[in-house]
C-alpha positions, 0 to 999 in steps of 0.5 A: 500500500502507499506509504509502506515502510521497509524495515532496515533494522530489527531488535529482539524485544520479548520474543518479538522481531521489533521494528525500529521504524513503523508507519504508526505508533499507537500509545495506550491499549484501552478502548481508544488504542485498541479501536485505533489498532482495529481501524488501522488493520481494516484500512489495510495498515499493518505496519504499526505497534501499540505501546502499552506501559502495563502488562496487559490491555484494558486501559482504565478498565484494567487499572480500576478494579476496586470493589463494586467497579462498573460502568454507568452506560448500558452494556450494549452501548458501551462497546464497539459497533464493529464488535458487538457482544451478544453475551453481556450478562447485565444491562450495566456491566462490571469491570471484570466483564468489560476488561474481558471484552477488551481482551476478546477484541484484541484476540478477535481482530489479531492485535496481539502481534502489534502489542508491545506490553511493558513499553512505557513511553518516556518521550516523543520528539518530532524530528523535522529533518527526518520528518518522523517521531522519535519515541523513547520507551522503557524498552528502547527507542523506535521511530514512527511516521505518525503517533496516535495518542490514546492514553485517555483522560482517566489514566493518571490518578490524582491524589491531593496534597494533604498536609500531614498525609506522609505521616499517616501510619495506616494504609493509603491508596487511590481507587485506581490503584486498589491494594487487594493485599490489604484487608479492610474488614474490621478497619476504620476506613476513610473514603475521600471524594464523592464521584463515580468511583466513591459511590460504588466503593462505599456500598461495596465495603460498608458491610465489612468495615468497622467504621466508614467516614466519607469526606464529601466536599460537594454532594452529587446528584444520584439516580437509581441504577436500573441494572438487571441480569440479561436473560438467557433468552435475550442473549440467545436472541442476540446471538441468533439474530444479530440485528436485534443487538443492533436495534437495541444499541440504536434505541439506547443511543437515541435515548442518550442522544435526547438526554445530551440535548437537554444538557447542551441546549435546554438546561432550564428544562432539567427541573423535572429530572431534578425533582425525581432525583430529590424524590430518590434521596427522600425515599432512601434517606429518612434522616433530614439532617443527612438528607440535607447534606446529600442534596446538591445546590446546583442544577442536575447535570452540571456534574455528571449524574451518578447511578446507584441504588445502593449508595444512599442506603449505605450512607444511612447505615449506623457504621457510616459517617458523612462529613460534609466538608473536604479533607484538609489535614492529617494528624497521625491517625486523625483526619481533619476536615475543613469544618473542623470535624475529626475522624480516626482512620486505619486506612484512607481511600482516595476517590479523587479522580484523575489528571484530566485537564493537566495530562501528564503525557503532554510533558513527554511530547515535544513538537516542531519548535522544541516546546512540549505539548504541556507548554503549548497548552499551559493556558488550556488544552486546544486542538483541532476537532479533538484530534490534532494540535498546532505545532505537532505534525502527524500527532493525533489524539483519541479522546482529545480535548473537548471530546468527552460526553456528559451523559452518553457512551464515549465509545460513540465519540471514539469511533468518530475519531477513528474515522477521522484518523483513517481519513488523516492517514489516507490524506497522508498517503495521497500526499506522498506517504512516508515523509509527508506530514500534516499540522493544523493551522493555528487559525483553524485551531483557534476558530474551532475552539472559539465555536466550541467554547461559545456553544459551551456557554449555554450548556448546563456545565456552564450555567448549572452553578457548580465547579467540576473536573470538566473545568481546567485551572482557568475555569474553561471547559476543555473536557466536554463536547457541547453537542451530541455524538451525532454532531461530532461524528458529522464534524469529524467525518473527513479531514479538510486540508484547508485546515492544515499546513502540508509537508510533502516528501522530497529531497532535503530535510525540508521536503518540497511543496506545491507552494511555499507557505509560512516557514517554508511549509506547504500550503494546499488549496481546499479539496472540500468545503469546511464543515461548520459542524459546531454552528 
């Protein structure tokens, strides 16, 4: 195929005939990375590797194996459209089944030969003379024409810098690094945080611990979890008549699409949903003082709506204390909240989320001008269509800035980005294959993000009166997409070369171009009209 690369040097790594240069290097092996690998093979590209720092695939569904861990998106929607699973055991799947699904995807689509497990990426540097990326890993160095970063936003845990934490004599760990060797039974356990992980952990461990103290900085809106076992008859139907699984997925997608529109276009119409959430609290929590602590003061949807039918009943149990204040200090075995409340603990579990708007991987990506991606994004993440960054030729993200969803399946967004990635590679091949490069024009990045931020102003995430992990240090929402997955799919259906500067392969380190643009870079004329998908 066009752009194929001949291997000139090889080294043995873990029994693999490791190639020094590849057409594409994919970073990460969660949904984004495995999805990218499948799409590459479907496009006829086999000259790629998937670099994974851990010893197995799975991404966040490998790392998060805390008690009660499960997905809050229906199983048939939280899976690839090209890899339907008729045998999901429950309507909302647990971590174990989702991880098994990803292992199945790796096997079914022949991805194992491309996987390089135990290869942590330490540095990615664009070589402008060679027009490729040099990638330093914990197991050696390789080069690639294109890098697809699929590390995701939920990969690096965030533990707050609490004064005195280093002197705590008990056990401390983050929910995404659960210590299964430590027995919580009969212990005094403090859980810090009330997000998606904490509401699953609390009811799972409450029956076994002597005392559970939950530090709640801000209450969450929690709705009942309509989970049930999927019957054998349903599974048999989906196996025998696959279109029924497709119909089920389509119905679920349509329902979530309507919900997303309420968040993005009609936040003032969420009052009915909010009243249902208040009724849910009233049913489960009879103590008016506790109920008041658990009732948010912001509009529902401003933070992610959480699903649990066990969280509120667990908090009402006699061995549970809710501290309606954040943890501010640790004094030996005593934990002190901002309101002065003290609680003794033998173990602290942090359910405090991840580095979402300050991704650590950005410190390890060095662009064409020698600056890291973190330096480029010091005032906030900004990319073109959630995929490419100005100053970083042939570098793409899956699950990039402003591609998150407030209430639907991220797999829908990932598949849209995979289509954009595929067209990106087709465009490179049309431009000359190896040595050709695309980098988004700064003006195009600015225009795209201006439209995204303008649309975000009217959403519940901006008007709902809360502060969430969707916002960066400057208060900008650089995490969520301000529309439906369908709108995003239309916006990323194909690459518009008018939004890019082009480097064509040719003699000399700089390559050649049809027309000289700024800095000697090629400028091409538009091949298709720019799609104003965010208007």
